[in-house]
ZALOVO-17228 format. One record per residue (C-alpha): z, x, y; residue in three letters. Coordinates in steps of 0.001 Angstrom, whole numbers. Example, Ala and Ser with C-alpha at 12.3 -4.5 7.8 and 13.67 -1.06 7.14 Angstrom:
2
       up     east    north    r
     7800    12300    -4500  ALA
     7140    13670    -1060  SER
This chain:
533
       up     east    north    r
    27779     9414   -44815  MET
    25809     6576   -45926  MET
    21690     7189   -46273  GLU
    19317     5498   -43803  HIS
    15883     4822   -45345  THR
    13520     4870   -42547  ILE
    10315     1771   -43937  ASP
     7837     1938   -41361  VAL
     4662     1646   -43376  GLY
     4777     5742   -44083  LEU
     2748     7515   -46378  PRO
     4012     8333   -49830  GLN
     4698    11942   -48699  GLN
     7414    10570   -46431  ALA
     9935    13131   -45905  PRO
    13476    12651   -47150  ALA
    16223    11026   -44345  PRO
    17713    13853   -41973  ASN
    21405    12932   -42209  GLU
    22081    15648   -39493  ASP
    20465    14063   -36666  CYS
    22323    11154   -35170  PRO
    19423     9344   -34162  VAL
    18108     8713   -37514  PHE
    21084     6140   -38061  GLN
    19582     3763   -35518  LEU
    17774      953   -37105  PRO
    14181     1110   -37737  ASN
    13437    -1521   -34329  GLU
    15106      942   -32256  LEU
    13073     4094   -33499  LEU
     9927     2023   -32880  VAL
    11154     1216   -29277  HIS
    11614     4760   -28750  ILE
     7903     6023   -29793  VAL
     6413     2932   -27824  GLU
     8315     4094   -24769  ALA
     6891     7528   -24605  LEU
     5344     8568   -21405  PRO
     1758     8917   -20481  ALA
      579    12915   -20987  PRO
      -42    14839   -17964  VAL
    -3508    16228   -18403  PHE
    -4652    19864   -16539  HIS
    -8347    20000   -17605  GLY
    -9128    22804   -20113  ARG
    -5278    24156   -19839  ARG
    -4000    21152   -21524  PHE
    -1707    21787   -24584  ASN
      477    19834   -26863  GLY
     3679    20638   -24748  ALA
     2350    18251   -22223  SER
     1699    15431   -24599  TYR
     4844    13465   -25399  PRO
     4254    12177   -28774  ALA
     2608    15647   -29975  PHE
     5812    17237   -28798  ALA
     7872    14631   -30075  LEU
     6189    14728   -33888  SER
     6784    18678   -33888  HIS
    10370    18570   -33335  THR
    11012    17487   -37243  CYS
     9379    15862   -39952  ARG
    10810    12657   -39969  LEU
     9498    12185   -36347  TRP
     6270    13047   -37203  ARG
     5880    10520   -39704  CYS
     7072     7833   -37781  ILE
     5036     9221   -34395  VAL
     1865     9469   -36648  MET
     2424     5815   -37848  ALA
     1916     4114   -34307  TYR
    -1384     5127   -32868  PRO
     -359     3769   -29547  ARG
      947     6885   -29078  CYS
    -2129     8537   -29022  TRP
    -4319     6425   -26885  ARG
    -4257     8567   -23992  TRP
    -7536    10723   -24397  ILE
    -8184    14153   -22388  PRO
   -12007    14272   -22604  CYS
   -12195    17629   -20840  THR
   -10870    19632   -23356  ASN
   -12725    19307   -26634  SER
   -10264    20017   -29379  HIS
    -7928    17528   -27713  TRP
   -10868    14691   -27435  LEU
   -11480    14934   -31373  ALA
    -7631    15330   -31879  GLU
    -7130    11984   -29890  GLY
    -9877    10389   -31360  LEU
    -8580    11397   -35098  ARG
    -4742    10500   -34420  ARG
    -5527     6954   -32304  SER
    -7420     5371   -35377  GLU
    -7458     1923   -34177  GLY
    -5967     1697   -30796  ALA
    -7125      559   -27721  LEU
    -7789     4073   -25698  LEU
    -7302     5313   -22240  ARG
    -9679     7783   -21754  VAL
    -9479    10838   -18920  HIS
   -11596    13176   -17224  PHE
   -10283    15947   -15260  ASP
   -12757    17128   -12586  LEU
   -11007    20345   -11666  ASN
   -12224    21904   -14885  TYR
   -16017    22380   -15972  SER
   -17520    21752   -19411  TRP
   -19661    24423   -21173  ASN
   -21002    21792   -23130  SER
   -20184    18435   -21998  PRO
   -22870    16054   -24241  ALA
   -21245    17086   -27588  PRO
   -18120    16231   -26295  ASP
   -18740    12617   -25838  LEU
   -20597    11895   -28855  THR
   -17630    11161   -30913  GLY
   -16076     8845   -27880  LEU
   -19592     7208   -27638  SER
   -18889     5857   -31086  GLU
   -15806     4673   -30320  GLN
   -16626     2888   -26975  ALA
   -15983     -898   -28421  SER
   -11864      289   -28262  ARG
   -11839     2069   -24807  ILE
    -9214       78   -22659  GLU
    -9317     2472   -19643  ALA
   -11685     5177   -17946  VAL
    -9943     7239   -15405  ILE
   -11418    10333   -13583  MET
    -9820    12475   -11031  GLY
    -6864    11683    -9405  ASP
    -6534     8350    -7283  ARG
    -3904     9543    -5104  HIS
    -5120    12714    -4204  GLY
    -7852    14078    -1688  GLY
   -11451    14731    -2480  PRO
   -11987    17658    -5175  PRO
   -13421    20817    -4254  PRO
   -17124    21258    -3659  PHE
   -17954    22601    -6870  GLU
   -21120    21982    -9000  TRP
   -19345    21414   -12070  GLU
   -17905    18425   -10335  THR
   -21632    16905   -10018  PHE
   -22415    18025   -13541  SER
   -19605    16089   -15225  THR
   -19978    13006   -13002  THR
   -23686    12600   -13824  GLY
   -22280    12833   -17389  VAL
   -19589     9913   -17074  LEU
   -22396     8295   -15410  LEU
   -24558     8153   -18240  ARG
   -21982     7682   -20666  PHE
   -21067     4331   -18642  LEU
   -24537     3613   -18262  ARG
   -25731     3902   -22378  ASP
   -22472     2204   -23797  ASN
   -20760    -1005   -24033  GLU
   -17348    -1860   -23432  PHE
   -16067    -4954   -24560  PRO
   -12198    -3887   -24225  ALA
   -12387    -2068   -21176  MET
    -9995    -3581   -18454  ARG
    -9311     -593   -16131  GLU
   -11919     1729   -14291  LEU
   -10938     4990   -12093  ILE
   -13594     6480   -10731  LEU
   -11477     9044    -8133  ALA
   -12776    12577    -6191  GLN
   -15988    12328    -8000  TRP
   -17657    13590    -4641  LYS
   -17123    15964    -1655  ASN
   -16137    13774      952  ARG
   -19612    15294     2897  ARG
   -21259    12930      714  HIS
   -21127     9429      346  ILE
   -23584     8313    -2661  ILE
   -25062     4644    -3301  ASP
   -23800     3824    -6733  LEU
   -26264     3631    -9332  PRO
   -28124       92    -9488  PRO
   -27794      556   -13710  ILE
   -23916      902   -13920  PHE
   -21707     -676   -16759  LEU
   -24717    -3073   -16428  ASP
   -22960    -6428   -18161  ASN
   -21198    -4937   -20724  THR
   -17365    -5385   -19113  THR
   -16578    -9039   -20205  PRO
   -12531    -7916   -19668  LEU
   -13085    -5678   -16468  LEU
   -10164    -6403   -14045  GLU
    -8931    -3320   -12198  HIS
   -11400     -963   -10482  VAL
   -10934     2121    -8166  PHE
   -13891     3871    -6968  ILE
   -14210     6339    -4212  SER
   -17272     8309    -1844  ASP
   -19772     5563    -2822  THR
   -21508     2496    -1460  ASN
   -21930     -675    -3414  LEU
   -25310    -2421    -3856  ARG
   -25350    -6348    -3845  PRO
   -25768    -8266    -6909  GLY
   -24107    -4952    -9285  GLN
   -23863    -6489   -12721  ALA
   -20387    -5095   -13224  PHE
   -19003    -7318   -10416  LEU
   -19429   -10438   -12556  GLN
   -16824    -9297   -14274  SER
   -13264   -11007   -13549  PRO
   -11986    -8477   -11457  LEU
    -8670    -9080    -9677  THR
    -8222    -5647    -8375  HIS
   -10495    -3328    -6419  PHE
    -9838     -779    -4350  GLU
   -12284     1830    -2653  MET
   -11910     5348     -995  ALA
   -14210     6739     1428  ARG
   -17367     4176     1134  GLY
   -17847      407     1321  SER
   -18290    -2746     -687  PRO
   -21718    -2956     1547  GLY
   -23759    -1546     4459  ARG
   -23588    -4878     6463  SER
   -21596    -7964     7105  LEU
   -24179    -9859     4445  ASN
   -23231    -7304     1764  ASP
   -19983    -7149     2077  ILE
   -19690   -11193     2132  ALA
   -21800   -11163    -1273  GLU
   -19520    -8825    -2494  PHE
   -16795   -11228    -1738  PHE
   -18457   -14062    -2981  LYS
   -18964   -12429    -6338  SER
   -15336   -11935    -7040  VAL
   -13565   -15292    -6592  PRO
   -10656   -14253    -8587  ARG
    -9598   -10849    -6526  LEU
    -5976   -10488    -6109  GLU
    -5846    -7050    -4385  VAL
    -8620    -5622    -2065  PHE
    -7845    -2219     -671  ILE
    -9722       10     1451  ALA
    -8975     3343     2860  HIS
   -10392     6386     4155  HIS
   -13663     4062     5019  ARG
   -16695     5732     6601  VAL
   -20052     3216     6436  TRP
   -17752      146     7253  LEU
   -17219     1199    10657  SER
   -20692      533    11331  ASP
   -19702    -3436    11091  ALA
   -19085    -5039    14261  ARG
   -17492    -7999    15040  LEU
   -20163    -9699    16410  LEU
   -22959    -8443    14095  GLU
   -25638   -10980    13276  THR
   -24506   -12822     9881  THR
   -25622   -16075     7869  THR
   -22063   -16751     7188  HIS
   -19730   -18560     9117  HIS
   -16114   -17148     9915  PRO
   -13418   -18175     7130  HIS
   -16143   -19268     4842  SER
   -15533   -17287     1626  ILE
   -12654   -18497      -98  PRO
   -10315   -16252    -1989  LEU
    -7325   -18769    -3318  PRO
    -6012   -15478    -5299  TYR
    -5957   -13041    -2938  LEU
    -2327   -11518    -2502  ARG
    -2883    -8496     -896  GLN
    -5711    -7519     1516  LEU
    -5432    -3779     3088  ARG
    -7959    -2641     5316  CYS
    -7624     1234     6885  GLU
   -10118     2968     8637  GLY
   -12428     1485    10928  ALA
    -9870    -1121    12969  PHE
   -13287    -3233    13682  GLU
   -14434    -3232    10073  GLY
   -11162    -4480     8848  GLY
   -11113    -7219    11290  LEU
   -14851    -8106    10437  ALA
   -13546    -8694     6809  ILE
   -10451   -10706     7638  LEU
   -13066   -13370     9902  ASN
   -15164   -13516     6755  LEU
   -12540   -14744     4391  LEU
   -10484   -17808     3843  ALA
    -6985   -16492     2851  LEU
    -3792   -18429     1774  SER
     -891   -17980     3828  THR
      332   -15850      708  ARG
    -1820   -13240     1390  CYS
     -301   -10096     2943  SER
    -2865    -8442     5079  ALA
    -2686    -4778     6544  SER
    -5186    -3547     9089  ILE
    -5415     -200    10891  ALA
    -7715     2383    12151  ASN
    -7993     5909    11823  TRP
    -5320     8463    12925  ASN
    -7022    10219    15846  PRO
    -5896    13640    14400  TYR
    -8094    13072    11210  GLU
   -10942    11272    12944  PHE
   -12127    11382    16225  ARG
   -14613     8418    16595  TRP
   -12429     5417    17020  ASN
   -14370     2865    18610  ARG
   -12782      831    21603  LYS
   -12232    -2721    20466  THR
   -13040    -5798    21935  ASP
    -9574    -7345    21901  TRP
   -10550   -11073    23598  SER
   -12531   -11377    20049  VAL
    -9885    -9243    17867  ALA
    -6950   -11516    18969  LEU
    -9065   -14547    17998  ASP
    -9603   -13281    14718  ILE
    -5937   -12378    13912  LEU
    -4740   -15758    15370  SER
    -6919   -17756    13102  ALA
    -5423   -16408    10359  HIS
    -1544   -16517    11368  LEU
    -1938   -19958    12814  SER
    -2043   -21601     9506  ALA
     1510   -19921     8761  VAL
     4238   -22664     9771  PRO
     7115   -21761    12259  ALA
     9337   -22111     9368  ALA
     8282   -19258     7423  ALA
    10684   -17368    10124  MET
    13445   -19249     8956  SER
    14296   -17195     5503  HIS
    16891   -14584     5932  SER
    14375   -11751     5377  ALA
    11755   -13060     8048  SER
    11499   -10853    10525  HIS
     9200    -8918    13175  ILE
     8929    -5071    13928  GLU
     7509    -3734    17201  LEU
     6380       72    17754  MET
     4724     1795    20346  TYR
     4570     5327    21049  ARG
     2902     7989    22299  ARG
     1946    10729    20029  LEU
     2658    14436    20726  GLU
       -6    16634    22867  GLY
    -1099    16500    26412  ASP
    -4650    14503    25093  THR
    -2975    12301    22458  SER
    -3641     8791    21998  PRO
     -764     5601    21724  ASN
      244     4553    18257  GLU
      592      839    18372  ALA
     2036    -1182    15414  ALA
     3085    -4748    14310  LEU
     4823    -6102    11358  SER
     5525    -9506    10535  MET
     7652   -10609     7447  HIS
     7976   -14298     6451  TYR
     8336   -16678     3432  VAL
     5606   -19212     4043  PRO
     6735   -21428     1284  GLU
    10700   -23197      966  SER
     9752   -23165    -2898  SER
     8874   -19755    -3303  ASN
    10977   -17016    -1847  ALA
     8098   -14451    -2022  GLU
     7960   -12311     1149  ILE
     4266   -12131     2977  VAL
     3569    -9575     5386  SER
      956    -9387     7976  PHE
      480    -5795     9719  ARG
    -1846    -4279    12299  ILE
    -1719     -590    13593  ARG
    -3749      696    16312  LEU
    -4491     4026    17643  TYR
    -5355     3890    21311  ALA
    -6996     6243    23104  LYS
    -6950     4824    26537  ASP
    -4679     2317    28207  GLU
    -7025     -775    28145  ASP
    -6735     -605    24384  ASP
    -2968      264    24658  ALA
    -2429    -2766    27115  ARG
    -3728    -4750    24316  SER
     -296    -4204    22190  PHE
     2116    -5134    24828  TYR
     4613    -7718    23334  THR
     3975   -10013    25803  SER
        4   -10242    25143  THR
      768   -10206    21217  LEU
     3425   -13268    21481  ARG
     1343   -15030    23703  THR
    -1957   -14813    22195  HIS
    -1608   -13668    18532  LEU
      929   -16167    17325  ALA
     3524   -17696    19828  PRO
     4969   -20304    17333  HIS
     5867   -17342    15130  LEU
     7333   -14935    17898  PHE
     9070   -18346    19007  GLY
    10815   -18993    15780  ALA
    11612   -15588    14484  THR
    15642   -14662    14520  HIS
    15107   -11101    13699  THR
    13437    -8634    16074  LEU
    13320    -4732    16129  ARG
    11531    -3084    18553  VAL
    10785      526    19331  GLU
     9437     2569    22108  PHE
     8782     6397    22296  ALA
     7528     7604    25389  ASN
     5087     4552    26320  PRO
     2298     5106    28047  ASP
     2286     2509    30438  TYR
     4430     1456    33073  THR
     8279     -443    32374  ASN
     8046    -1471    28888  PRO
    11497    -2833    29271  ALA
    10052    -5318    31803  ASP
     7133    -6415    29332  ASP
     9734    -7156    26592  LEU
    12268    -8935    28476  TRP
     9278   -11324    29517  SER
     8693   -11795    25739  SER
    12201   -12491    24911  LEU
    12507   -15336    27556  THR
    10275   -17377    24823  GLU
    12160   -16077    21943  MET
    15460   -17710    22261  SER
    15894   -18192    18268  ALA
    16756   -14738    17818  ILE
    20099   -13858    16246  ARG
    19770   -10038    15570  ALA
    17957    -7437    18253  LEU
    17226    -3784    17398  LYS
    16012    -1895    20223  LEU
    15349     2012    19016  ALA
    14302     4606    21283  GLY
    13378     3766    25090  ASP
    13500      352    24095  ALA
    17302      610    24656  GLY
    16462      631    28231  THR
    16150    -3127    28055  LEU
    20190    -3625    28745  LEU
    19470    -1659    32253  SER
    17643    -5309    33123  LYS
    20612    -6782    33236  LEU
    21564    -5617    36587  ASP
    18836    -7581    37968  ILE
    19616   -11058    39254  PRO
    18808   -14273    36634  ASP
    18720   -11302    33686  HIS
    21074   -12648    31422  SER
    21367   -12097    27962  LEU
    23404   -14479    27267  ARG
    20857   -17489    28710  GLU
    17879   -15479    27277  THR
    19655   -15097    23724  LEU
    22050   -17281    23238  PRO
    22348   -17286    19313  ASP
    22267   -13551    19356  LEU
    24693   -11763    17338  ARG
    23936    -8972    16123  LEU
    22663    -6250    18637  LEU
    21717    -2649    17010  THR
    20881      412    19481  LEU
    19117     3168    17298  SER
    18101     6761    18518  ARG
    18662     6040    21969  PHE
    20225     8740    24572  ASP
    23049     7238    26574  PHE
    23664    10728    28822  SER
    20048    10419    30384  SER
    20485     6582    30814  GLU
    23630     5507    32906  PRO
    22884     2016    33385  GLU
    22206     1277    30058  VAL
    25688     3095    29464  ARG
    27365      870    31866  GLY
    26121    -2276    30659  ARG
    27483    -1510    26945  ILE
    30918    -2423    28195  ALA
    29720    -5189    30355  ALA
    28290    -7158    27216  LEU
    31089    -8913    26084  GLN
    32602    -9484    29623  ARG
    29334   -11277    30480  ASP
    29823   -13807    27987  GLY
    27201   -12633    25117  VAL
    28431   -14311    21895  ALA
    28065   -11130    20081  LEU
    29782   -10665    16437  GLU
    28588    -6987    15867  THR
    27357    -4165    18125  LEU
    25673    -1331    15968  ARG
    24905     2410    17205  PHE
    22623     4299    14872  GLU
    21406     8380    15199  GLU
    22379     7751    18917  CYS
    23471    10701    21513  ALA
    25849    10548    23881  GLY
    27357     7144    22879  VAL
    30299     5956    25501  PRO
    33382     6292    23403  LEU
    35746     4808    25917  GLU
    33540     1692    26157  GLU
    33382     1287    22392  LEU
    37008     1401    22562  ALA
    37422    -1183    24852  LEU
    35043    -3222    22858  LEU
    36703    -2877    19959  ARG
    39858    -4262    21203  ALA
    37673    -7205    22429  SER
    38629   -10121    19987  ALA
    36116   -10783    17232  GLY
    33690    -7798    18113  LEU
    32908    -5803    15663  VAL
    31386    -1991    16684  VAL
    29555      229    13864  GLU
    28670     3642    14344  CYS
    26186     5832    11950  GLU
    24914     9310    12415  ASN
    25605     9161    16187  ASN
    25980    12574    18188  GLU
    28422    12786    20527  GLU
């Protein structure tokens, strides 16, 4: 077997080739790619060990791998600061590589200050600071959590970070304690900072770190300001923002739609914003949407609290809310609904329980530019405790007052009703379909399938209402409880509906005899998936 020499700038004491391991017969370039593709380690505070650090584990498989891995400092750029030994080891092994430093809040430090002494000396090569799990809930209420937070805040305050691009400060406070971010925080020492995630805090107007070229800003359990004016100043300070996400908000619930502000509606341009997501206080999300001037390429999502978690959902003034929402959608051209991926989804269901509220959701997907096939979405979700709010989400209300030009141009509509808490939802849906003649694909899920029973009423013709309908899908519908709908299935083809495909998904009591007749009809395809007899 031919010897294979590995030349990756290794030290003179590099070991001899290992011919017993086939991987070392690969070209040097591929070995380098293997090393560069090593995943990030999993940190578990002081319990962290080398076995969960891929670079360390690989370096201990044989002397050849150790030399290769040690020749690439980027393998060691993840620094577990909670463990003093591995903090020192990481700084030593990473040499001049940019660092991603991690702080674990689930474990305390006996002597945190010495741990950060060496790290402060390397602040100029820190690329990211990550504290806590951004996807998890709040940490346990422990005093060491506050100790860790204080040490980290001093570290951020006292050092300059010319290479920092990402700052993740998650779970640093118990949910009961929302703090104001200290006025001296990063100062103006982060000229490259682009991505910030921060939890359990409120921002103050004019904080210096907001002058960084931020493109991604995410908050949990906090607010970018105490008033609409503060929030407006925040957005004015981040003109290059591409993503804004606020969820589990608390203080933003104080922002009211008609609150006095010195800023006119849609007066703050954010031309690069492509995602706006506000989950928490519905009115707070609407207030933000009302402040901003967004491009049609921006996906927006607004939702209020799940009532099982929060009990103070405020009743929404829908006369104002629909004006704000429609102002955003009015700029979207009707042609945006002509793309094959464009569609509208409506969902209305009553949650389980005697006093449970209604959940209503609208989702619109469209392609606003013919030269760019990127799909843009618009979503609103509401948990309504009373019928007044619920009625604002009726299909006919949304079609008429929100975006009639988009509803009228859509070719695909998906509707789901589940124990809706209002009378005759099918009547409301039918009245909307009479103004949506472009529909080619219609999906009726749950109780929405009762729409077909309306075809027995004079002047209710699916063929005349939806002349271009080619695909009809019935999903999660119980035919045994709705004999009127069962009878209408067989009559669809006889009535002259230009259907090409009739699909049943997860339905019960599907009328098999009627389906046999439909299959025999020329040109009609019947599809069944996961149905119950």
